N, C-alpha and C positions, 0 to 999 in steps of 0.2 A: 481623049481622056478628060474627064472633068477635073477642074482645078483642085478640088479637095484632096485628091489622091496625091498629087505632086506636093501640095502644101503640107499635108500631114507628115509626109516623109521628111521633108526638110525642116520641120519643126523639131524632129528627133526626140522631143519630149512633150508634144502637145499639138493642138489644132492650129490651122491657119484659116483665114477667111478670104474668100474671093467671090467675084461676081461675074467673071468672064471665063470663056473656054480656055483651057490651058494651051499655050503655044511655047514650045521649047526655046526657040531663038529669043523670043521676048522675055521669057522667064529668066534666061541666063544672060543678064546684062542689058536689058532693054532700057535701063535708066541708071546712071551712075549715082553713087552715094555721095552726098556732101558731108565730109567729116565734121563740119562745124554745125550741122543741123541739130535742132532740138527734137527730142522724141515726139512723134505724133502717134496717137492711139486711135484705133478704129471705133472704140466704144467709150463714150465719156464716163459711163458707169463702171468701167473696169478698174479694179484696184491695182494700179500700175506701180509695182515695186521693183520690177526688173530693169536694170540699167544696161544700155548698149553703147559700146564705143568701138572704134576702128583703129587698132594699133598700127596696122600696115595695110597696103593695098590688097593683101590676101586674107586678112584676118577680121573676124568679128569677136569681140569680147563681151561676155554677158556676166553680170553680177547680180546676185539675189541673196538676201538674208532670210533664213528660216528659223523660226522659234522652236528649235529642237536640237538635241545633241548631234554631233556630226556622224557618229556611228549609225544613228537611225536614218539620217538624211542620205548617207552613203548607201545604206541598204535599200532605201526607197528608189534609188537609181539603178540598182543592180539585181534585185530579187523579183522574179516574176509575180509572186504573190502580192507585191506592192505596186509594181509598175502597171499591172493590168487595171488598177483602181484609179489611176490618175493620168496616165500618159495619153490615152485616146481621147479625142474630142467628143463632146457631148453628141449623142446620136449615132456614134460609131462604136465598134467594139474590137478589142484585140482578140482574134481567134487563135493566134499562135504566138507564144512568147518563149523562145528557146534561148537560153543563156548558158554558156560554158565559161564560167568566170575564172579564167586563168590566162596568163600570158600565152598567146598563140591560140587561145580558145575563141570560138565564134559565137555571135548572136544573130538571131533573125526574128523580126516581128512581122506579123501579117495583120492588117486591118481590114475589116469588112464595113463597107459603107451602107447606108440605108437602101441604096439601089441594089445591093447584093454584090457589087463590084469589090474585088479584093486587091490590095496593094501590099507589096512587101519591101522591106529594107533590111540591110544586114551589115555586118562588119566584123572586124577581128580585134581582140584586145591586144594592145601593143605594150602597155605598161600597167601594173596593178600594185597598189600599196594601200590596203584597207587600214584605216578609214580616211586616208589622206588624199589620195588621188587615183585616177585611172585615165588611160589614153586608149582610144580606139578609132578605127576607121569607120566612116559612115557612108553608106551607098544606098541610094534609091534604085531599086532593081531595074525599072524601065530605062534609067539613064545612068548606067554605071560609070560613064566617063566623067561625070560631074560630082564625084565624091569629095569628101573632106576628111581631115584628121581632127578629132575632137579631144581636147584635154580638159578634164574636170578636176578641180581642186576644192577640197573641203577644209575650211579653216575654222577652228573653234573660236567663239567669242563669249563674252560674259552673258549674252542673252540668247545664244544659240549657235548658228553655223552660217558662215559666209561661203556661199558657193560661187566659184569663178569658173566659167567655161570659155575656152578659146577654141574657135573653129578656124582651121587654116585650110584654105582652098588652093586649088592648082592655078587658078587665074582670078584676076580682079573681076572679070565678067561673071564667073561662077559665084564669087562672093556677093556681088551686087544683086545678082539674080535671086539668090537665096533670101537675102534680107528684104528685097522689094516684093517678094511673093507674099509677105504678110507675117514674117518671122516675129516682129515685135509684138503684135497683138497675140499671136498664137502662143508664144512662150509665156507671156503674162497670164493668159488664161489657164494654161496647163499648170503653171506654178501656183496659181490660186487654188486649183484643185488639189495640188500636193499639200498646200497649207492646211486645208481641211482634213486631209487624210492624216497628217502628222499629229493633229490635235487628238484624233481618235486612238492613236497608237501610244499616247503618253498617259501616265496616271494622273 
Protein backbone atom coordinates (compact mmCIF):
# COMPACT_ATOMS: atom_id res chain seq x y z
CA UNK A 1 0.00 0.00 0.00
CA UNK A 2 1.27 3.46 -0.84
CA UNK A 3 1.88 5.77 2.14
CA UNK A 4 -0.72 8.31 1.10
CA UNK A 5 -3.56 5.94 1.98
CA UNK A 6 -2.31 5.34 5.50
CA UNK A 7 -1.48 8.96 6.09
CA UNK A 8 -4.72 10.38 4.80
CA UNK A 9 -6.61 8.11 7.15
CA UNK A 10 -4.69 9.07 10.22
CA UNK A 11 -4.90 12.76 9.42
CA UNK A 12 -8.68 12.28 10.08
CA UNK A 13 -9.11 15.82 8.69
CA UNK A 14 -6.62 16.17 5.91
CA UNK A 15 -3.56 15.07 3.99
CA UNK A 16 -0.26 13.61 5.04
CA UNK A 17 2.97 13.75 3.08
CA UNK A 18 5.38 10.85 2.60
CA UNK A 19 8.08 9.68 0.25
CA UNK A 20 8.50 6.02 1.21
CA UNK A 21 6.47 2.84 0.85
CA UNK A 22 4.19 2.23 3.81
CA UNK A 23 5.44 -0.25 6.38
CA UNK A 24 3.05 -0.97 9.24
CA UNK A 25 5.61 -1.84 11.97
CA UNK A 26 7.61 1.25 11.14
CA UNK A 27 4.56 3.47 10.95
CA UNK A 28 3.35 2.36 14.35
CA UNK A 29 6.14 3.47 16.61
CA UNK A 30 9.31 3.45 14.53
CA UNK A 31 10.46 6.61 16.29
CA UNK A 32 9.50 7.87 19.73
CA UNK A 33 8.25 11.42 20.17
CA UNK A 34 10.33 13.87 22.17
CA UNK A 35 7.71 15.76 24.26
CA UNK A 36 10.02 18.81 24.44
CA UNK A 37 10.50 19.05 20.68
CA UNK A 38 9.69 22.18 18.73
CA UNK A 39 7.26 21.72 15.83
CA UNK A 40 8.90 20.95 12.52
CA UNK A 41 7.02 21.57 9.30
CA UNK A 42 7.60 19.84 5.99
CA UNK A 43 6.99 22.97 3.92
CA UNK A 44 8.41 26.36 4.85
CA UNK A 45 5.60 28.09 2.96
CA UNK A 46 2.89 26.40 5.03
CA UNK A 47 0.77 28.73 7.16
CA UNK A 48 1.39 26.79 10.38
CA UNK A 49 -1.25 27.80 12.88
CA UNK A 50 -2.04 24.39 14.36
CA UNK A 51 -0.34 23.59 17.69
CA UNK A 52 0.56 20.06 18.81
CA UNK A 53 1.37 18.87 22.32
CA UNK A 54 1.52 15.48 24.08
CA UNK A 55 -0.40 15.45 27.39
CA UNK A 56 0.40 11.78 28.06
CA UNK A 57 2.10 8.78 26.46
CA UNK A 58 -1.17 7.89 24.74
CA UNK A 59 -2.41 11.32 23.66
CA UNK A 60 -1.91 13.97 21.02
CA UNK A 61 -3.49 17.37 21.63
CA UNK A 62 -4.19 19.68 18.71
CA UNK A 63 -5.26 23.33 18.96
CA UNK A 64 -6.28 25.68 16.17
CA UNK A 65 -8.13 28.99 16.03
CA UNK A 66 -10.61 29.65 13.24
CA UNK A 67 -12.05 33.05 12.29
CA UNK A 68 -15.65 31.85 12.30
CA UNK A 69 -18.42 31.25 14.86
CA UNK A 70 -18.28 27.89 16.57
CA UNK A 71 -21.65 26.77 15.16
CA UNK A 72 -20.21 27.06 11.67
CA UNK A 73 -16.91 25.39 12.58
CA UNK A 74 -18.79 22.55 14.26
CA UNK A 75 -20.89 22.07 11.13
CA UNK A 76 -17.75 22.06 8.98
CA UNK A 77 -16.56 19.01 10.93
CA UNK A 78 -19.87 17.15 10.89
CA UNK A 79 -21.79 17.90 7.66
CA UNK A 80 -20.85 16.03 4.46
CA UNK A 81 -21.58 19.10 2.32
CA UNK A 82 -18.72 20.92 4.07
CA UNK A 83 -16.36 18.04 4.86
CA UNK A 84 -16.08 17.02 1.23
CA UNK A 85 -14.74 20.50 0.39
CA UNK A 86 -11.78 20.60 2.78
CA UNK A 87 -11.01 17.22 4.36
CA UNK A 88 -9.42 15.42 1.40
CA UNK A 89 -5.88 16.28 0.34
CA UNK A 90 -5.28 18.09 -2.92
CA UNK A 91 -5.38 15.66 -5.84
CA UNK A 92 -7.69 13.20 -4.07
CA UNK A 93 -11.43 13.15 -3.60
CA UNK A 94 -13.93 11.88 -1.08
CA UNK A 95 -16.16 9.52 -3.04
CA UNK A 96 -18.27 8.57 -0.03
CA UNK A 97 -19.02 10.60 3.09
CA UNK A 98 -21.67 8.94 5.26
CA UNK A 99 -22.51 10.50 8.62
CA UNK A 100 -25.21 9.50 11.09
CA UNK A 101 -24.69 12.33 13.56
CA UNK A 102 -26.08 10.99 16.82
CA UNK A 103 -24.72 9.10 19.81
CA UNK A 104 -24.33 5.53 18.60
CA UNK A 105 -24.41 6.69 14.99
CA UNK A 106 -21.59 5.83 12.63
CA UNK A 107 -19.59 7.56 9.96
CA UNK A 108 -17.52 6.28 7.06
CA UNK A 109 -15.37 8.17 4.57
CA UNK A 110 -13.80 6.72 1.43
CA UNK A 111 -11.01 8.48 -0.46
CA UNK A 112 -9.97 7.83 -4.02
CA UNK A 113 -6.35 8.50 -4.89
CA UNK A 114 -5.10 9.64 -8.31
CA UNK A 115 -4.04 6.04 -8.97
CA UNK A 116 -7.64 4.92 -8.53
CA UNK A 117 -6.94 3.18 -5.23
CA UNK A 118 -9.63 3.64 -2.59
CA UNK A 119 -9.16 3.78 1.19
CA UNK A 120 -11.75 3.90 3.94
CA UNK A 121 -11.98 4.87 7.55
CA UNK A 122 -14.85 4.81 9.95
CA UNK A 123 -15.98 5.23 13.52
CA UNK A 124 -18.86 5.67 15.93
CA UNK A 125 -20.08 8.82 17.68
CA UNK A 126 -19.74 8.34 21.44
CA UNK A 127 -20.76 11.80 22.68
CA UNK A 128 -22.43 14.72 20.92
CA UNK A 129 -23.32 18.21 22.13
CA UNK A 130 -23.68 20.71 19.31
CA UNK A 131 -21.94 23.11 18.99
CA UNK A 132 -19.68 22.46 21.98
CA UNK A 133 -18.08 19.07 21.42
CA UNK A 134 -18.26 15.57 20.06
CA UNK A 135 -16.34 12.35 20.64
CA UNK A 136 -15.91 9.50 18.21
CA UNK A 137 -13.77 6.48 17.52
CA UNK A 138 -11.43 6.60 14.53
CA UNK A 139 -10.41 3.50 12.59
CA UNK A 140 -8.38 3.14 9.40
CA UNK A 141 -10.00 0.09 7.88
CA UNK A 142 -6.91 -1.83 6.74
CA UNK A 143 -5.49 -1.56 10.29
CA UNK A 144 -8.47 -1.74 12.67
CA UNK A 145 -6.34 -2.65 15.69
CA UNK A 146 -4.64 0.74 15.68
CA UNK A 147 -7.66 2.98 16.19
CA UNK A 148 -8.03 5.96 18.49
CA UNK A 149 -10.72 7.91 20.33
CA UNK A 150 -10.96 11.52 19.28
CA UNK A 151 -12.51 14.34 21.32
CA UNK A 152 -13.22 17.65 19.58
CA UNK A 153 -14.11 20.75 21.61
CA UNK A 154 -15.26 24.06 20.10
CA UNK A 155 -14.82 27.13 22.31
CA UNK A 156 -16.11 30.57 21.34
CA UNK A 157 -13.68 33.49 21.49
CA UNK A 158 -13.92 37.19 20.68
CA UNK A 159 -12.45 36.58 17.24
CA UNK A 160 -13.89 33.18 16.37
CA UNK A 161 -13.49 29.62 17.61
CA UNK A 162 -10.75 27.71 19.38
CA UNK A 163 -10.78 24.07 18.30
CA UNK A 164 -9.15 21.55 20.62
CA UNK A 165 -8.72 17.94 19.53
CA UNK A 166 -7.44 15.20 21.81
CA UNK A 167 -6.65 11.83 20.22
CA UNK A 168 -6.16 8.99 22.68
CA UNK A 169 -4.48 5.83 21.42
CA UNK A 170 -4.31 2.34 22.81
CA UNK A 171 -0.49 2.36 22.94
CA UNK A 172 2.37 4.84 22.92
CA UNK A 173 3.66 3.16 19.77
CA UNK A 174 0.35 3.82 18.04
CA UNK A 175 0.42 7.45 19.10
CA UNK A 176 4.02 7.97 17.98
CA UNK A 177 3.41 6.18 14.71
CA UNK A 178 0.45 8.39 13.88
CA UNK A 179 2.31 11.61 14.58
CA UNK A 180 5.53 10.56 12.86
CA UNK A 181 3.61 9.57 9.73
CA UNK A 182 3.21 13.27 8.89
CA UNK A 183 0.29 14.36 11.03
CA UNK A 184 1.69 17.82 11.78
CA UNK A 185 2.00 18.86 8.17
CA UNK A 186 -1.20 17.13 7.11
CA UNK A 187 -3.44 18.79 9.65
CA UNK A 188 -1.92 22.21 9.03
CA UNK A 189 -2.64 21.80 5.33
CA UNK A 190 -6.22 20.61 5.79
CA UNK A 191 -6.95 23.30 8.36
CA UNK A 192 -5.66 25.90 5.92
CA UNK A 193 -8.17 24.55 3.39
CA UNK A 194 -10.88 24.84 6.02
CA UNK A 195 -9.88 28.46 6.67
CA UNK A 196 -10.57 29.25 3.01
CA UNK A 197 -13.91 27.45 3.06
CA UNK A 198 -15.06 29.28 6.19
CA UNK A 199 -14.43 32.61 4.50
CA UNK A 200 -16.80 31.66 1.69
CA UNK A 201 -19.52 30.59 4.15
CA UNK A 202 -19.69 33.92 5.97
CA UNK A 203 -21.26 37.21 4.83
